[in-house]
C-alpha positions as YAML, in Angstrom:
chain: A
units: angstrom
residues:
- id: 1
  name: UNK
  ca: [-19.78, 75.57, -6.84]
- id: 2
  name: UNK
  ca: [-16.70, 76.22, -4.70]
- id: 3
  name: UNK
  ca: [-15.32, 73.69, -2.22]
- id: 4
  name: UNK
  ca: [-12.68, 74.02, 0.12]
- id: 5
  name: UNK
  ca: [-10.41, 70.98, 0.40]
- id: 6
  name: UNK
  ca: [-6.70, 70.31, 2.03]
- id: 7
  name: UNK
  ca: [-4.24, 68.45, 0.33]
- id: 8
  name: UNK
  ca: [-0.40, 67.54, 1.43]
- id: 9
  name: UNK
  ca: [1.93, 69.99, 0.27]
- id: 10
  name: UNK
  ca: [3.91, 67.31, -1.80]
- id: 11
  name: UNK
  ca: [0.51, 66.43, -3.53]
- id: 12
  name: UNK
  ca: [-0.12, 70.09, -4.49]
- id: 13
  name: UNK
  ca: [3.45, 70.43, -5.77]
- id: 14
  name: UNK
  ca: [3.22, 67.43, -8.05]
- id: 15
  name: UNK
  ca: [-0.28, 68.43, -9.20]
- id: 16
  name: UNK
  ca: [1.13, 72.15, -10.09]
- id: 17
  name: UNK
  ca: [4.22, 70.52, -11.90]
- id: 18
  name: UNK
  ca: [1.71, 68.28, -14.07]
- id: 19
  name: UNK
  ca: [-1.08, 70.84, -14.63]
- id: 20
  name: UNK
  ca: [-0.03, 74.17, -13.39]
- id: 21
  name: UNK
  ca: [-1.87, 76.41, -10.79]
- id: 22
  name: UNK
  ca: [-4.61, 77.36, -13.27]
- id: 23
  name: UNK
  ca: [-5.30, 73.74, -14.07]
- id: 24
  name: UNK
  ca: [-5.94, 72.23, -10.61]
- id: 25
  name: UNK
  ca: [-9.52, 72.70, -10.45]
- id: 26
  name: UNK
  ca: [-10.30, 70.79, -13.73]
- id: 27
  name: UNK
  ca: [-7.77, 68.22, -13.12]
- id: 28
  name: UNK
  ca: [-9.27, 67.42, -9.73]
- id: 29
  name: UNK
  ca: [-12.71, 67.37, -10.89]
- id: 30
  name: UNK
  ca: [-11.76, 65.05, -13.71]
- id: 31
  name: UNK
  ca: [-10.21, 62.75, -11.30]
- id: 32
  name: UNK
  ca: [-13.23, 62.81, -8.90]
- id: 33
  name: UNK
  ca: [-15.72, 62.00, -11.76]
- id: 34
  name: UNK
  ca: [-13.17, 58.78, -12.92]
- id: 35
  name: UNK
  ca: [-13.07, 57.73, -9.26]
- id: 36
  name: UNK
  ca: [-16.79, 58.18, -8.85]
- id: 37
  name: UNK
  ca: [-17.47, 56.23, -11.97]
- id: 38
  name: UNK
  ca: [-15.24, 53.35, -10.71]
- id: 39
  name: UNK
  ca: [-17.00, 53.26, -7.64]
- id: 40
  name: UNK
  ca: [-20.36, 53.02, -9.34]
- id: 41
  name: UNK
  ca: [-19.01, 50.29, -11.66]
- id: 42
  name: UNK
  ca: [-18.10, 48.38, -8.58]
- id: 43
  name: UNK
  ca: [-21.22, 48.75, -6.92]
- id: 44
  name: UNK
  ca: [-22.99, 47.40, -9.94]
- id: 45
  name: UNK
  ca: [-20.53, 44.37, -10.21]
- id: 46
  name: UNK
  ca: [-20.99, 43.51, -6.62]
- id: 47
  name: UNK
  ca: [-24.61, 43.96, -6.68]
- id: 48
  name: UNK
  ca: [-24.72, 41.25, -9.64]
- id: 49
  name: UNK
  ca: [-22.89, 38.83, -7.62]
- id: 50
  name: UNK
  ca: [-25.08, 35.77, -7.20]
- id: 51
  name: UNK
  ca: [-27.55, 36.83, -10.03]
- id: 52
  name: UNK
  ca: [-26.96, 33.83, -12.00]
- id: 53
  name: UNK
  ca: [-27.27, 30.57, -10.47]
- id: 54
  name: UNK
  ca: [-24.06, 28.31, -9.87]
- id: 55
  name: UNK
  ca: [-25.87, 25.41, -12.00]
- id: 56
  name: UNK
  ca: [-28.69, 24.42, -14.17]
- id: 57
  name: UNK
  ca: [-27.52, 25.92, -17.45]
- id: 58
  name: UNK
  ca: [-27.33, 24.55, -21.02]
- id: 59
  name: UNK
  ca: [-23.43, 24.69, -20.73]
- id: 60
  name: UNK
  ca: [-22.87, 22.96, -17.38]
- id: 61
  name: UNK
  ca: [-21.85, 19.49, -18.90]
- id: 62
  name: UNK
  ca: [-19.64, 20.72, -21.88]
- id: 63
  name: UNK
  ca: [-18.97, 24.48, -21.91]
- id: 64
  name: UNK
  ca: [-16.92, 24.18, -25.18]
- id: 65
  name: UNK
  ca: [-19.40, 22.17, -27.01]
- id: 66
  name: UNK
  ca: [-22.14, 24.71, -26.23]
- id: 67
  name: UNK
  ca: [-19.88, 27.61, -27.47]
- id: 68
  name: UNK
  ca: [-19.38, 25.91, -30.60]
- id: 69
  name: UNK
  ca: [-23.13, 25.02, -31.20]
- id: 70
  name: UNK
  ca: [-24.05, 28.93, -30.16]
- id: 71
  name: UNK
  ca: [-21.24, 30.02, -32.80]
- id: 72
  name: UNK
  ca: [-22.66, 27.67, -35.51]
- id: 73
  name: UNK
  ca: [-25.94, 28.75, -34.88]
- id: 74
  name: UNK
  ca: [-25.05, 32.42, -35.32]
- id: 75
  name: UNK
  ca: [-22.99, 31.58, -38.43]
- id: 76
  name: UNK
  ca: [-26.24, 29.78, -39.98]
- id: 77
  name: UNK
  ca: [-28.28, 33.01, -39.05]
- id: 78
  name: UNK
  ca: [-25.96, 35.41, -40.75]
- id: 79
  name: UNK
  ca: [-24.71, 33.23, -43.63]
...
């Protein structure tokens, strides 16, 4: 699909220095994909905020002990 966009002259010059005139489209497409992926990740992160309660967990009293118990149980399962 063709798309018409406007960019600042200095941005186009730097783009050309880095990827050449023939590399513009693929570079911009890759940059747009990365930016959209990042936006989706942030939406997921922000959407999950508050999904886990602040209290009522097995680790609330002593997180370090809870982690050690989990590791010990894993080692016993594997060992």
